[in-house]
C-alpha positions in Angstrom: -7.7 -62.8 -0.2 -4.8 -60.7 -1.4 -5.9 -57.8 0.7 -6.7 -59.7 3.8 -9.3 -58.4 6.3 -11.6 -55.8 4.8 -12.3 -52.9 7.2 -14.8 -50.6 5.4 -17.1 -50.8 2.4 -17.9 -47.4 0.8 -21.1 -47.1 -1.3 -21.1 -43.7 -3.1 -24.8 -43.8 -4.0 -27.2 -45.4 -6.6 -27.9 -48.4 -4.4 -31.3 -48.8 -6.1 -32.9 -47.9 -9.4 -35.7 -45.6 -8.3 -35.6 -45.4 -4.5 -38.6 -47.6 -3.9 -38.9 -49.4 -0.6 -39.0 -52.9 -2.2 -35.8 -52.1 -4.1 -34.1 -51.3 -0.7 -35.5 -54.6 0.6 -33.8 -56.4 -2.4 -30.7 -54.4 -1.7 -30.6 -55.7 1.9 -30.8 -59.3 0.6 -27.9 -58.7 -1.7 -25.8 -57.0 0.9 -26.4 -59.8 3.4 -25.0 -62.2 0.9 -22.0 -60.0 0.5 -21.4 -59.8 4.2 -21.8 -63.5 4.5 -18.9 -63.9 2.0 -16.9 -61.3 3.9 -17.3 -63.2 7.1 -16.1 -66.4 5.4 -12.9 -64.4 4.5 -12.5 -63.3 8.1 -14.0 -59.8 7.7 -17.0 -57.9 9.0 -16.5 -54.4 7.6 -18.4 -51.2 8.3 -20.9 -50.1 5.7 -20.7 -46.3 4.9 -23.3 -45.3 2.3 -24.7 -42.1 0.9 -27.5 -41.7 -1.6 -27.3 -41.0 -5.3 -29.9 -39.7 -7.8 -31.4 -43.2 -8.2 -32.0 -43.5 -4.4 -34.7 -40.8 -4.3 -38.3 -41.1 -5.2 -39.2 -38.5 -7.8 -41.9 -36.1 -6.5 -45.1 -34.9 -8.2 -43.8 -32.2 -10.5 -47.1 -30.4 -10.5 -46.8 -29.3 -6.9 -45.8 -25.7 -6.3 -42.9 -26.5 -4.0 -41.4 -28.9 -6.5 -41.7 -26.4 -9.3 -39.9 -23.8 -7.1 -37.0 -26.1 -6.3 -36.7 -27.3 -9.9 -36.0 -23.7 -10.8 -33.3 -23.3 -8.2 -30.6 -22.2 -10.6 -32.7 -19.3 -11.9 -34.1 -18.2 -8.6 -31.5 -15.9 -6.8 -33.8 -15.2 -3.9 -34.3 -19.0 -3.3 -30.5 -19.5 -3.4 -30.0 -16.8 -0.7 -32.5 -18.3 1.7 -32.3 -22.0 0.9 -29.9 -23.3 3.6 -31.4 -21.2 6.4 -34.8 -22.7 5.4 -33.3 -26.2 5.4 -31.9 -25.7 8.9 -35.3 -24.6 10.1 -37.0 -27.5 8.3 -39.1 -25.5 5.9 -41.2 -26.9 3.0 -38.1 -27.4 0.9 -36.6 -29.6 3.7 -39.9 -31.5 3.9 -39.8 -32.2 0.2 -36.2 -33.4 0.2 -36.8 -35.6 3.2 -39.8 -37.3 1.6 -37.7 -37.9 -1.6 -35.0 -39.7 0.4 -37.2 -41.1 3.1 -36.8 -44.7 1.9 -33.0 -44.4 1.8 -33.0 -42.8 5.2 -35.2 -45.5 6.8 -33.3 -48.3 5.1 -29.9 -47.1 6.2 -31.0 -46.6 9.8 -32.5 -50.1 10.0 -30.2 -52.3 7.9 -28.6 -54.8 10.2 -25.0 -54.5 9.1 -22.0 -53.0 10.9 -21.9 -49.2 10.8 -19.8 -46.7 12.7 -21.4 -44.0 14.8 -22.6 -41.1 12.7 -23.3 -37.5 13.2 -26.2 -36.6 10.8 -26.4 -33.4 8.9 -28.9 -31.0 7.4 -30.5 -33.3 4.8 -30.7 -37.1 4.5 -27.4 -38.6 3.4 -25.2 -35.9 5.0 -23.1 -37.7 7.6 -19.7 -37.7 9.3 -18.0 -40.4 11.3 -14.8 -41.0 13.1 -13.3 -44.4 14.1 -10.0 -46.2 14.5 -8.6 -49.0 12.4 -5.3 -50.5 13.5 -4.4 -47.3 15.3 -5.4 -45.1 12.4 -7.9 -42.4 13.1 -10.1 -42.4 10.0 -12.7 -39.6 9.5 -15.2 -39.6 6.7 -17.7 -37.0 5.5 -20.5 -38.0 3.2 -22.6 -35.3 1.5 -25.8 -35.7 -0.4 -25.1 -34.1 -3.8 -28.3 -35.5 -5.5 -31.0 -33.5 -3.7 -31.8 -31.2 -6.6 -32.2 -34.1 -9.2 -36.0 -34.0 -9.0 -36.6 -34.8 -12.7 -35.0 -36.9 -15.4 -33.0 -34.2 -17.2 -29.3 -33.5 -17.4 -27.9 -31.8 -14.3 -24.3 -31.4 -15.5 -23.0 -28.2 -14.0 -26.2 -27.6 -12.1 -25.9 -29.5 -8.8 -25.2 -27.9 -5.4 -23.1 -28.7 -2.4 -22.5 -26.2 0.3 -20.2 -25.5 3.2 -23.3 -25.5 5.3 -23.5 -29.2 4.8 -19.9 -29.7 6.0 -20.3 -27.3 9.0 -23.4 -29.2 10.2 -21.5 -32.5 10.5 -18.3 -31.2 11.9 -19.5 -29.2 14.9 -18.9 -25.9 13.0 -15.2 -26.4 12.5 -14.6 -28.5 9.4 -10.9 -27.8 8.9 -9.9 -28.6 12.5 -12.2 -31.6 12.4 -10.3 -33.0 9.4 -6.9 -32.0 10.7 -7.2 -34.1 13.8 -7.5 -37.3 11.8 -4.7 -39.5 10.5 -6.7 -39.7 7.3 -9.8 -38.0 6.1 -12.1 -39.1 3.3 -14.8 -37.1 1.5 -17.7 -38.9 -0.2 -20.3 -37.5 -2.7 -22.2 -39.3 -5.4 -21.3 -36.7 -8.0 -17.7 -35.6 -8.9 -17.0 -31.8 -9.1 -17.9 -31.5 -12.8 -21.5 -31.8 -11.9 -21.5 -28.8 -9.5 -22.6 -25.3 -10.4 -20.1 -22.4 -10.4 -20.8 -21.3 -6.9 -20.6 -24.8 -5.5 -17.4 -25.4 -7.4 -15.8 -22.4 -5.8 -17.1 -23.6 -2.4 -15.6 -27.0 -3.1 -12.2 -25.7 -4.0 -12.0 -23.1 -1.2 -14.1 -24.2 1.7 -15.2 -27.8 1.4 -12.1 -29.5 0.0 -9.1 -27.1 0.1 -6.0 -28.9 -1.2 -4.6 -31.2 1.4 -7.8 -31.4 3.5 -9.0 -34.8 2.4 -6.7 -37.6 1.3 -9.2 -38.7 -1.3 -12.7 -37.8 -2.7 -14.7 -40.9 -3.5 -17.5 -40.6 -6.1 -19.7 -42.6 -8.4 -22.6 -41.7 -10.8 -20.8 -42.0 -14.1 -20.4 -45.8 -14.2 -16.9 -45.1 -15.7 -13.9 -45.8 -13.4 -11.4 -43.0 -13.2 -8.8 -41.9 -10.7 -7.3 -38.4 -11.1 -5.0 -36.2 -9.1 -4.8 -32.4 -9.5 -2.0 -30.3 -8.0 -0.8 -26.8 -8.4 2.9 -26.3 -8.1 3.7 -25.7 -4.5 0.4 -26.9 -3.3 -1.0 -30.2 -1.9 -3.0 -32.3 -4.3 -6.7 -33.2 -4.6 -7.4 -36.8 -5.5 -10.8 -37.9 -7.0 -11.6 -41.6 -7.3 -14.7 -42.5 -9.4 -15.6 -46.2 -9.2 -17.8 -48.0 -11.7 -21.2 -49.2 -10.6 -21.4 -52.5 -8.8 -24.9 -53.2 -10.2 -27.6 -51.5 -12.2 -28.9 -51.1 -15.8 -26.7 -52.4 -18.6 -28.0 -49.9 -21.2 -29.6 -46.5 -21.3 -31.9 -45.8 -24.2 -30.7 -49.0 -25.8 -27.5 -47.4 -27.0 -25.0 -47.2 -24.2 -23.2 -50.2 -22.6 -22.6 -49.4 -18.9 -19.5 -50.5 -17.1 -20.0 -52.5 -13.9 -17.4 -53.3 -11.3 -15.8 -51.9 -8.2 -12.5 -50.7 -6.5 -10.9 -52.6 -3.7 -7.7 -51.5 -2.0 -5.8 -50.5 1.1 -4.0 -47.5 2.6 -0.8 -48.1 4.5 0.5 -45.1 6.6 4.2 -45.5 6.9 6.9 -43.3 8.6 7.1 -40.8 5.8 4.4 -41.6 3.2 1.1 -43.3 2.5 1.3 -46.4 0.3 -1.9 -47.0 -1.6 -2.8 -50.2 -3.5 -6.1 -50.5 -5.3 -7.6 -53.2 -7.4 -9.9 -51.9 -10.2 -12.3 -54.6 -11.2 -14.8 -54.8 -14.1 -17.6 -57.2 -15.2 -16.6 -58.9 -18.4 -19.1 -60.8 -20.6 -17.8 -64.3 -21.3 -18.4 -66.3 -24.5 -21.1 -68.4 -22.7 -23.1 -65.3 -22.0 -22.2 -65.1 -18.3 -20.2 -62.4 -16.6 -17.0 -62.6 -14.6 -15.2 -60.1 -12.5 -11.7 -59.5 -13.9 -8.9 -56.9 -13.6 -9.8 -53.7 -15.4 -7.1 -53.3 -18.0 -8.4 -49.9 -19.0 -5.9 -48.9 -16.3 -2.2 -49.4 -17.0 -1.7 -52.3 -14.6 1.9 -53.0 -15.8 1.4 -56.8 -15.8 -0.1 -56.7 -12.3 -3.6 -57.0 -11.2 -3.5 -53.8 -9.1 -2.2 -50.2 -9.1 0.1 -49.0 -6.3 1.7 -45.6 -5.5 2.9 -43.5 -2.7 2.0 -40.0 -1.5 3.8 -37.8 1.1 2.3 -38.2 4.6 1.5 -34.6 5.6 -1.0 -34.2 8.5 -2.6 -30.8 9.0 -2.4 -29.3 12.5 -4.3 -26.4 14.0 -3.3 -23.3 16.0 -3.7 -25.3 19.2 -0.7 -27.5 18.2 1.7 -25.0 16.6 4.2 -22.5 17.9 3.1 -19.0 18.5 3.3 -17.0 15.2 4.4 -13.4 15.4 4.3 -10.9 12.6 7.6 -10.0 11.1 8.4 -6.7 9.4 11.0 -7.1 6.7 11.7 -3.3 6.3 13.4 -1.0 8.8 11.2 1.5 10.6 12.4 4.4 8.5 11.2 2.6 5.4 7.7 2.3 6.9 7.7 6.0 7.7 8.3 6.9 4.0 5.8 4.4 2.7 2.3 5.6 2.0 0.9 2.1 1.3 0.7 0.8 4.9 -0.3 2.5 8.1 1.8 1.0 10.9 -0.8 1.4 13.7 -3.5 -0.1 11.5 -1.2 -3.0 10.6 -0.5 -3.7 14.3 -4.2 -3.5 15.3 -5.3 -5.7 12.4 -2.6 -8.2 13.4 -4.2 -8.5 16.8 -7.6 -9.2 15.2 -6.1 -11.7 12.8 -4.7 -13.7 15.8 -8.3 -14.4 16.7 -9.0 -16.1 13.3 -8.5 -19.9 13.2 -5.7 -20.9 11.0 -4.5 -24.2 9.5 -0.9 -25.0 8.8 0.9 -28.2 8.0 3.4 -30.2 10.0 6.9 -30.7 8.8 7.5 -33.5 6.3 8.9 -36.9 7.1 12.5 -35.9 7.6 11.5 -33.7 10.5 8.4 -35.6 11.8 8.3 -39.3 12.2 5.1 -41.4 12.6 7.2 -44.3 14.0 4.9 -47.1 12.9 3.1 -48.7 10.0 -0.7 -48.8 10.0 -3.1 -50.3 7.5 -6.7 -49.7 6.5 -8.4 -51.8 3.9 -11.5 -51.0 1.9 
C-alpha cells in the first residue's frame, strides 16, 4: 500500500524445488493467488522470471554427453567450441534444453502479464524493453545455472558469456543498454559463483561499470545489497534477495532465510531516488510465520531503505559530437620521438573511428531530464 501500484515482479530463479512439471503447476496456483492480491491493490504487474539451479531437472549422469558437460572446467577444447555448438543446437544444447524444458514450457504458457521478450541461446536467456510512466526500462535475464547438472558445490565454477548477451541484444549490447532510461541485469547467481574467465567477461563485456543500474540475483537465500566503485568510475550495484519460498533447512543444520525485496525507482531531474523494503519471514511464538521488516539492514527506525544515485545515461556515437584526435606535442617533438610513427598514428586513428564507442552524457547541471518518473517493483 505504501508503494502504490506495482509495475514489475522480478523472480531471479529457484521457482521450484527440482524442476518437475507438477511443481510448476503448484507454482502457477501460488502466483495466481499473488496476482489476485495485486489486483485488489490496484496492480497487475508484469512477471519477469529466469531459472535457477532448482528449476532444472537433473539429467542421467551416466550418459556420455552429461559426463562431458560435467567436466566443462577441465576440458579446454569444449570451452573453445561450446557456444558455437550451442548456436548450432548441438547435443549440448539438446541436453540443456531438456533440463530446462519444464521451466521453458511453464513460462511460455503461464497466464500472467508478461512483456514481449527476445529469447536467447538457451532457455532462460531473455531481453525485454517496455515503458512505465514514460520510463524506458530494459531488462536482460541470463541463465547462469545451466552447468549445475549435479548436487555438488559450483562456487567459482559457473559460466556466463558475452555470447548470451549478444544474442538477446541484436549483436550490440552496449548500445542496446545505452538507449534505455534504466537497464537491469538479472541472473540467478551473483558474480562470486562465476569462473575466472566469466568474471573477466562480466566486468569487461557483460556489465562494464555504468551499463546496468542494478544486477538482481538470488540463490544464496541471504539478502544483501552491495555497491562497488573504483575512484573515477561508475558503480556496479548487486542486489541479492532472500528466497520467497523453499526449504527451511539443508542437511538439518542450516536455517534458511525467506522473504523478498519490494521497492521503487524514481528518476528525477538529476538523480535516481531508490526506496526498497527488505522483508523477512519471522517465526512467531504461536509457531506461525509473519512477514516483517528485515532489521538485519540498518533501517534507521524506518521500515525501508532509501538513497540516491547520480542519473547518468550512456549515449552512443550516433548521439555525440564528432571526436577528433588531438596531438598535445608540437610537430618537432614528434619528429624527435622514436616511440610513435606519425603516419601510423593517423592511419590507425581512421580505423579506430570505425569502432563503436560508448561515452556518457554530461551530469545533471548540464543535462536536465525535466520530469519525475516512477517505476515500482
